[in-house]
N, C-alpha and C positions, 0 to 999 in steps of 0.2 A: 558529416558524422563518420563514425567508425565503419570500416568495411568488414562486416562480420559475415561468416558463413553460418546462416541460421540453422541449418541442419545440424552442424556440429554444436552450436549453442544449445539446441534442444537435448542432444545426447549428453552434454556436460551437465545440464540442469537435472536431467533424469538420474544420472549417476550420483550427483550430489544428494538428491533427496533420498535415493535408495540407500546410500551409504550411511547417511545421518539418521534416518527414521525407519529404515527397513525392518529393524528388529522390534520396533514398538508400534508403529502406526502414527497417524497424524490427525490433528484437529485443525480445521481451517475456518476462519470467519469469512463468510461469503456475503458480500454486499450487493451483488448484482453488477459490479463494475469489472473492468477488464483485468486488473491486477489480481484480485481474489479469484476470478474465474480461471486465469492462467495458472495460478498456484494449485487450484483444485484439479485441473486437468493434468498438470505435471504429477501431482501426488497420486492420483488414480492410476496413471500410466506407470509410474515408478514402483508403487507399493501394492497395487491391486485395489479395486474399489472397496473390498471388505475391510481394508485397513485405514479408511479415510472417513472421518465424520465432519460434516459441514454444519456450522451454526449460522443461522440467519437471524440477525438481531436488530430489527427495525425499531425506530422511535416513531417514525411516520409510516403509515400504510400507503404505499405508492407503487409505481411500476417496478421500482428496484427490487421489491420482494418477489414479484413474479419472475424477474430476470434471474434472481438468485436461485429460485426454485427450478427454473429452466436448466441452470448449470448442474445442479445436483441430480435432477431427474434424467438429464441427458447422459450423465456419467453413471447413473445407477448407484450412487453412494448414499449411505444413510445420512439423513439431515434432520435437524430440529429447528423449528421457528420459535424464538423467544422474544416476545415484544418487551422492550426494555423501558417503556414509558413509565410504568408503575415504580420500577426500581429507581430510575433517574429522578422522578418526581419526589420519591421518598427522600433521596439525598438532598434535593433542593429544599424541601420543607424543613430539613434539619439544620440548614446553614444559618438561618437568622438574617439572611439578606437575599435579594433577588439577583442571581448571577447574570452578567451580560451574555450576549450571544456566543462569544468566544469561550467563556468559562463553561457555559452549558454544553457546548460542543465537546470540550475536553472531558467533562463528566460522562458524557455518552461514550466517548472512545475508551475511557478507563473502565466503565461498566462492562463494555463488551470484552475487554481483556480479562477482567475478573471471571466472567462466565467461560471464556475459552480455557483459562487455566484450571478452573474448577472441573470442567469436563476432562481435560487432559490428565489431571491428577487422578481422577476417579478411574479412568480407563488405562492409566499408565502409558500415555501417549505423549507426543511432543507437539507443541504449537508451531505451525509453520506461518511465518509472517508474510505480509503481502506488499511491503514497502519496495519501491523502485529507487534507482539511483537519483533521478531528478528530484524526487520528494525528499530523499535522505539528505542530499547536499543542500537543499534550500530550507530544510527544517520544516517542511510541510507535512508534519505529523504531530501527534500528541505524545509528549514524553511520558513513558510508562503506560501509554494507551496503545494506539495502533502501531507505535514504534517499538513495542515490546514483543519478543518472540524467542523461541529457542534457536530457530534457523530461519533465514530470509533468502529464499532462492533467487529472488529478483533484485536483490540489493545492489548488484553491480551492473544492472542493465538500465539504460535510460528509458523513459516512458515510450518514446518512439520506437525503441528496440523491442519493448514488451509487445507492442502492437504486432510486430512481425512474428514474434514467437507464438503469439496467440493464434495467428492465422495458420501457422504450421500445425499447431496442436488441434485445430478444429473447433476453437471457441466460437459459439454462435455469432453470426455476422452482426446481429442487432446489438450485441454487447460490445463488440469491437468498435462499432460506429457511434455509440451513444456518447454524449458529453460526460466526461469524468466528473463524479461528484462523491463527496464523503457522506452525503445524506445527513448533514448536521442541522440543516433547516430547509424549509420548503423553498425550492428554486435555487438552492446553493449549487455552484459549480466550482471545480478546482481552479480552472483558468481565470475566472473572475476574481477569486480570492488571491491567487498568485500575482495577478496583474500582468500576465504575459501568457502567450500560447505555449503549449508544450513543445511544439516544433522549434520555435525560436529559442525558447529556454534551453533546450538540449544542445542546440548548435552553439550557444554561448558557453554553457557549462563545459562542454567537451573541450573547447579551445582554452577556456579560462583555467579549469582545474586539471585536465589531463595533459593538454599540450603546453600549459603555462605561457600562453601567448600574451604579449602586451595588450592592454585594453584598446589602445588606438588601432592596433593591427586587426583586432577582432572586429571592431566597428567598421573599419574599412572593408574587410573581407565580406562581411554580412550586409553591408550597405545600411547600417543603422547608426544612431548617435552613440557617442561614448557614454552619455548619461544612461542609456539603456543597459550597457554593459556594467556600469557602476551600480545600477539598481540590482542586478543579479549578484554582483560581488557582495553587496550589502546583505542580501538574503543569506548567502553562504557564511559570511563572517558573523552575522548576528545570531545564527543558529548553532554555532560551534559547540555550545554547552550541551546541546541535545545529542550530539554524536559521541559523547564519552561518558564514562561512569563518573560519579561525584568525586571531586578532588578535595583534599584537605592539606593543611600545612605540613611541611616536612620538619622533623626534629632530629 
């Protein structure tokens, strides 16, 4: 992976947040996971705790809610807990069909973004996104859901790099070490859905996207099959539409 000076990375991230949101303040959706915790810590450090609002928006009541509260309370930022079950269930009851698990997860993610922007608009603040480079490149986010934001401080850091930033910022150890999950259904984990561990995914992505290494060389260097590399390449290519605004024909 990249040889980064994480002290310098933290300074760059703080300066970015301060420059983009310093005059307005920020709203952050806090899930109890490492990405949102890291963004919350960055925002509080860069802007001051009084300029950061955290929204905790569970569908299921589980440990993630307590972890999200831990983040907000350890930072001393204002936060609100909004259970989205009644909102999501109202959407579902209006559909005329029973959505599958993936569609339901997308409705949850888009509901959370509606709430984030409603609060941001009301307070004249900006929404800080929590997407990282690993998830952005593989399309592991909901279009116009958790992939939407005004600025995304972590968008150019791989997941394994976010872990290092989180340690320097003082994110609670139990959040750094927990299994990443989007909280879309009970027992859901990101790595199970992605079909690969973040550590291996990042090693492949860095070589494939940043270094543009041939697939056979990546496989040889990492001691894995070419099919494993092709699987990741398929995730990147198949999610290209998620990383750009809608296109239309030229006249």
